[in-house]
C-alpha positions as CSV (number, residue, x, y, z in Angstrom):
1,M,150.9,156.3,61.2
2,G,147.4,155.1,60.4
3,K,144.8,157.2,58.7
4,K,142.7,159.3,61.1
5,I,139.2,158.1,61.5
6,L,136.9,161.1,61.2
7,R,134.1,161.6,63.7
8,G,130.6,161.7,62.5
9,G,127.7,163.7,63.9
10,Y,124.0,164.3,63.3
11,T,122.0,166.6,60.9
12,T,119.8,169.5,61.7
13,G,116.9,167.2,60.9
14,A,118.1,164.8,63.6
15,C,118.4,167.7,66.0
16,A,114.7,168.6,65.3
17,A,113.6,165.0,65.7
18,A,115.4,164.8,69.0
19,G,113.7,168.0,70.1
20,V,110.3,166.5,69.2
21,K,111.0,163.4,71.2
22,A,112.4,165.3,74.2
23,A,109.4,167.6,74.3
24,L,107.0,164.7,74.3
25,L,109.0,162.9,77.0
26,Y,108.9,166.1,79.1
27,A,105.2,166.2,78.7
28,Q,104.9,162.7,80.2
29,G,107.2,163.5,83.1
30,R,109.9,161.2,81.8
31,E,113.6,161.7,81.4
32,W,114.4,163.9,78.4
33,Q,118.0,165.0,78.8
34,T,119.3,162.4,76.3
35,V,117.3,160.8,73.6
36,T,117.9,158.0,71.2
37,L,116.8,158.0,67.6
38,L,116.9,155.3,64.9
39,A,118.2,157.1,61.9
40,L,116.6,156.4,58.5
41,D,119.6,154.2,57.5
42,G,119.3,152.1,60.7
43,T,122.0,153.9,62.7
44,L,121.2,154.4,66.4
45,L,121.9,158.0,67.4
46,T,122.2,159.2,71.0
47,I,121.6,163.0,71.2
48,P,121.9,165.2,74.3
49,V,119.2,167.8,74.8
50,R,120.1,171.1,76.3
51,D,116.8,172.3,77.5
52,V,113.0,171.8,77.4
53,H,110.5,174.3,78.7
54,K,106.9,175.5,78.3
55,T,106.2,178.5,76.1
56,E,103.0,180.2,74.9
57,L,103.3,178.3,71.6
58,G,104.0,174.8,73.2
59,L,106.9,172.8,74.5
60,Q,110.2,174.0,73.2
61,A,113.3,171.9,73.1
62,E,116.9,173.0,72.4
63,V,119.5,170.8,70.8
64,I,123.0,171.8,69.9
65,K,124.1,170.7,66.5
66,E,127.1,168.4,66.5
67,S,128.9,167.9,63.1
68,G,131.8,165.8,64.3
69,D,134.7,166.3,61.9
70,D,132.6,167.6,59.1
71,P,133.2,171.3,58.2
72,D,129.5,172.0,58.4
73,I,128.5,175.7,58.9
74,T,125.7,174.8,61.4
75,N,128.1,173.0,63.8
76,G,127.4,174.3,67.3
77,V,124.2,176.2,66.6
78,S,121.1,175.8,68.6
79,V,118.1,174.1,66.9
80,F,114.9,174.9,68.7
81,T,111.9,172.7,68.1
82,T,108.4,173.7,69.5
83,V,105.7,171.0,69.7
84,R,102.1,171.9,70.1
85,L,99.1,169.5,70.4
86,R,96.5,170.8,67.9
87,G,93.5,168.8,69.2
88,D,92.7,167.1,65.9
89,T,93.8,164.0,64.0
90,A,95.4,165.6,61.0
91,P,99.0,164.7,60.0
92,M,101.9,166.4,61.8
93,S,102.3,169.9,60.4
94,F,105.6,171.8,60.0
95,A,106.3,175.5,60.2
96,A,109.4,177.7,59.7
97,G,110.4,179.7,62.8
98,E,113.3,182.2,63.0
99,G,116.1,181.4,60.6
100,I,114.4,178.6,58.6
101,G,113.8,179.3,55.0
102,T,110.7,179.1,52.9
103,V,110.7,177.5,49.4
104,T,109.8,180.1,46.7
105,K,110.8,178.2,43.5
106,P,109.5,174.9,42.1
107,G,111.9,172.0,41.4
108,L,112.9,171.1,45.0
109,S,111.8,168.2,47.1
110,V,109.4,170.5,49.1
111,P,106.6,172.4,47.3
112,V,106.6,176.2,46.9
113,G,105.3,178.0,50.0
114,E,106.4,175.2,52.4
115,P,109.1,175.7,55.0
116,S,112.4,174.3,53.8
117,I,112.2,171.2,55.9
118,N,113.2,168.3,53.7
119,P,111.3,165.0,53.5
120,G,114.0,163.0,55.5
121,P,113.8,165.2,58.6
122,R,110.0,165.3,58.4
123,K,109.9,161.5,58.4
124,L,112.4,161.4,61.3
125,M,110.2,163.7,63.3
126,R,107.1,161.7,62.7
127,R,109.0,158.6,63.8
128,A,110.2,160.3,67.0
129,A,106.7,161.2,68.0
130,E,105.5,157.7,67.3
131,D,108.2,156.3,69.6
132,V,106.7,158.3,72.5
133,I,103.0,158.6,72.0
134,G,102.3,156.0,69.3
135,T,101.3,158.6,66.6
136,S,102.4,161.8,65.0
137,A,98.9,163.0,64.1
138,G,97.6,166.1,65.8
139,L,101.0,167.7,66.4
140,A,102.2,171.0,65.1
141,V,106.0,171.4,64.9
142,T,107.9,174.7,64.5
143,I,111.6,174.7,64.0
144,S,113.9,177.7,64.6
145,I,117.6,178.2,64.1
146,P,118.2,181.8,65.0
147,A,121.6,181.9,63.3
148,G,120.1,180.6,60.1
149,R,119.4,183.9,58.3
150,E,123.1,184.8,58.3
151,L,124.3,181.2,57.7
152,A,122.0,181.0,54.6
153,K,124.2,183.6,52.9
154,K,127.0,180.9,52.8
155,T,124.8,178.3,51.1
156,L,123.1,177.8,47.7
157,N,119.7,178.7,49.3
158,P,119.5,182.2,47.7
159,V,120.2,180.6,44.3
160,L,117.7,177.8,44.9
161,G,114.9,180.2,45.9
162,I,114.9,179.4,49.6
163,E,114.3,182.7,51.4
164,G,114.6,183.7,55.0
165,G,117.1,181.2,56.3
166,I,118.7,177.8,56.0
167,S,117.1,174.4,55.3
168,V,116.5,171.6,57.7
169,I,118.3,168.8,55.8
170,G,119.6,165.3,56.0
171,T,118.5,162.2,54.1
172,T,119.0,159.8,57.1
173,G,119.8,161.9,60.2
174,V,123.4,160.8,60.3
175,L,126.1,163.4,59.4
176,R,129.3,161.8,58.0
177,P,132.3,164.0,57.2
178,M,131.6,165.6,53.8
179,S,132.7,163.6,50.9
180,E,133.4,164.9,47.4
181,E,130.4,162.9,46.2
182,G,128.1,164.6,48.7
183,F,129.3,168.1,47.7
184,K,128.7,167.3,44.0
185,N,125.2,166.0,44.7
186,S,124.4,169.2,46.6
187,L,124.9,171.2,43.4
188,V,122.5,169.2,41.3
189,P,119.2,170.8,42.7
190,Q,120.2,174.0,40.9
191,I,119.5,172.3,37.6
192,D,116.0,171.1,38.8
193,V,115.1,174.6,39.9
194,A,116.2,176.1,36.6
195,L,114.2,173.6,34.6
196,A,111.2,174.2,36.9
197,A,111.5,177.9,36.1
198,G,111.1,177.1,32.4
199,C,114.7,177.5,31.4
200,H,115.4,175.1,28.5
201,D,119.0,176.2,27.9
202,L,121.1,176.4,31.0
203,V,124.1,178.6,31.8
204,F,126.9,176.8,33.7
205,V,129.4,179.0,35.5
206,P,132.3,177.6,37.6
207,G,131.9,180.3,40.3
208,K,131.0,183.8,41.2
209,I,133.2,185.4,38.6
210,G,131.3,183.6,35.9
211,E,127.9,184.4,37.5
212,R,128.7,188.1,37.7
213,L,129.8,188.2,34.0
214,A,126.8,186.2,32.9
215,L,124.4,188.6,34.6
216,S,126.3,191.6,33.1
217,W,125.7,190.1,29.7
218,G,122.0,190.0,30.3
219,L,121.6,186.3,30.8
220,P,118.7,185.3,33.1
221,R,119.7,184.6,36.7
222,E,117.2,181.7,36.9
223,A,119.2,179.8,34.2
224,I,122.5,180.0,35.9
225,V,124.0,176.9,37.6
226,E,127.2,177.1,39.6
227,T,129.4,174.0,38.9
228,S,132.4,174.6,41.1
229,N,135.1,172.3,39.9
230,F,132.7,169.6,38.9
231,I,131.9,170.6,35.3
232,G,131.7,167.1,33.9
233,F,129.5,165.8,36.7
234,L,127.0,168.7,36.3
235,L,127.0,168.3,32.5
236,E,126.1,164.7,32.9
237,A,123.3,165.6,35.4
238,A,121.9,168.0,32.9
239,A,122.1,165.5,30.0
240,D,120.3,162.9,32.3
241,R,117.5,165.4,32.6
242,Q,117.2,165.7,28.8
243,V,118.5,169.3,28.7
244,S,119.2,170.0,25.1
245,R,121.8,172.8,25.4
246,V,124.2,174.2,28.0
247,L,126.4,177.2,27.8
248,L,129.7,177.0,29.7
249,L,130.6,180.6,30.5
250,G,133.5,181.9,32.6
251,H,137.1,182.8,33.0
252,I,139.5,181.2,30.4
253,G,141.7,179.9,33.2
254,K,139.0,177.4,34.2
255,L,137.3,176.6,30.9
256,V,140.6,176.1,29.0
257,K,141.0,172.9,30.9
258,V,137.8,171.5,29.2
259,A,139.6,172.0,25.9
260,A,142.2,169.5,27.1
261,G,139.5,167.0,28.1
262,I,139.7,167.9,31.9
263,F,136.2,167.9,33.5
264,Y,137.2,168.0,37.2
265,T,139.0,171.3,37.2
266,H,140.5,171.7,40.7
267,N,144.0,173.0,40.3
268,R,145.5,170.4,42.7
269,I,144.1,167.6,40.4
270,A,144.6,169.1,36.9
271,D,146.4,172.3,36.3
272,A,147.1,172.2,32.5
273,R,146.1,175.8,31.7
274,L,149.4,177.1,30.4
275,E,150.2,173.8,28.6
276,T,146.9,173.8,26.8
277,I,147.2,177.4,25.7
278,A,150.8,176.8,24.6
279,A,149.8,173.7,22.6
280,Y,147.0,175.5,20.7
281,S,149.1,178.6,20.2
282,A,151.8,176.4,18.6
283,A,149.2,174.8,16.4
284,A,148.1,178.2,15.3
285,G,151.7,179.0,14.2
286,L,153.0,180.9,17.2
287,G,156.8,181.0,17.3
288,C,158.8,178.8,19.6
289,Q,160.0,181.8,21.7
290,E,156.5,183.0,22.4
291,V,155.3,179.5,23.2
292,Q,158.1,179.3,25.8
293,R,157.0,182.6,27.2
294,I,153.4,181.2,27.6
295,L,154.8,178.2,29.5
296,A,156.8,180.5,31.7
297,S,153.9,182.7,32.6
298,N,152.7,183.0,36.2
299,T,149.0,183.1,35.3
300,T,146.6,182.6,32.5
301,E,146.2,186.4,32.2
302,D,149.9,186.7,31.7
303,A,149.8,184.1,29.0
304,L,147.1,186.1,27.2
305,Q,149.3,189.1,27.1
306,V,151.8,187.0,25.0
307,L,149.1,186.2,22.6
308,R,147.9,189.8,22.5
309,Q,151.3,191.1,21.7
310,A,151.7,188.5,19.0
311,G,148.3,189.4,17.4
312,R,147.0,185.9,17.9
313,L,144.7,186.3,20.8
314,P,141.3,186.1,19.0
315,E,142.4,183.2,16.8
316,V,143.8,181.0,19.6
317,C,140.9,181.7,22.0
318,E,138.3,180.9,19.4
319,M,140.1,177.6,18.7
320,L,140.1,176.8,22.5
321,A,136.4,177.6,22.8
322,V,135.5,175.4,19.8
323,R,137.7,172.6,21.1
324,A,136.2,172.8,24.6
325,G,132.7,172.5,23.1
326,Q,133.7,169.5,21.1
327,R,135.4,167.8,24.0
328,A,132.4,168.4,26.2
329,E,130.0,166.9,23.7
330,R,132.2,163.9,23.2
331,Y,132.3,163.5,27.0
332,L,128.5,163.3,26.9
333,F,128.5,160.9,23.9
334,G,126.5,163.5,21.9
335,R,123.6,163.6,24.3
336,M,123.7,167.4,24.6
337,Q,125.0,170.5,22.8
338,V,127.5,172.5,24.7
339,G,128.3,176.1,24.0
340,V,131.5,177.7,25.4
341,A,132.3,181.4,26.0
342,M,135.7,182.2,27.5
343,M,136.6,185.6,29.0
344,T,139.0,187.6,31.1
345,M,138.5,188.6,34.7
346,T,137.2,192.0,33.5
347,G,134.6,190.4,31.2
348,E,136.4,190.8,27.9
349,L,135.1,188.2,25.5
350,L,138.0,186.0,24.2
351,G,136.3,183.3,22.2
352,M,133.1,181.3,21.8
353,N,131.7,178.5,19.7
354,E,128.6,178.6,17.5
355,T,126.4,176.9,20.1
356,A,127.3,179.7,22.6
357,R,126.3,182.3,20.0
358,A,123.0,180.5,19.3
359,I,122.1,180.3,23.0
360,G,123.1,183.9,23.5
361,R,121.0,185.1,20.7
362,D,118.0,183.1,22.0
363,Y,118.4,184.7,25.4
364,G,118.9,188.2,23.8
365,W,122.2,188.8,25.5
366,T,124.2,192.0,25.1
367,K,127.4,190.4,23.7
368,Q,128.1,189.3,20.1
């Protein structure tokens, strides 16, 4: 059978732009039920409009978000766009209605205090107005996504300092099924926000376990960047921004892979946790029987029990942390120092390298 072709859709920004166009067509007494938009990449989008009606604040259009085969959390939600003629010639203005977030931290593509409506959607809305009335000047646009406040909890918005709801996003207006590259790129703004907050040393955590432990150690929340499985990609992004030091902090089951030179850590791609621990344990002089027990373990935590019982836990974990830092710095061709701190699920410190200790001291953390 041939490979399934995934259906595309359109972004929340395209929904808002369709709402602008539909409202202005409605005002002229023209057909508004389906509008066409030329996306910023040249794709022609045809978008159905559910409703347009007059309100006290202007003409309000409702468009239902269509994500195609992309697993987008906003699929099927209503995007409401209210358009009001201000009576002046100033540029189109944008406001956050219900469920749209407001930017509270610098470092993003929208200034602090502005509604989290990205530059791409703003450009698309201006173009939509120009298609109908020849200009976008003198118009005030308010966007609302009532479901946005709850949906925002499933995004990085709270980390990025976007409060009150989700963002109106999309670089072109076209939504293509989420690629790995797209997901990786969505993580990078965390670095820009951390740098804008004045953090010179960043704390990279693979996920929520690492974040929880970093906070429990007294490390600043604004310095924390979640990498997911893309540790290498985020390290390169930080080095590209001239970050001098990064601390990798998290559960040993994820970070031990870095000691083996694995920088994309998804278990379906590279699951060498037990093999790596076994190899370094053997190098430290652990007996053959214990090494075999490590390889036969169900989890990393089980393997640690073997080392604990043999009295080799601190020695081996320190070796792994040092090696992980070395492999990370080699991966970056020496462009950045990388500290590594490995721990258990409960936060027990297993091992760290000297760079991790230095970063921790500078941040005044509570662990030694």
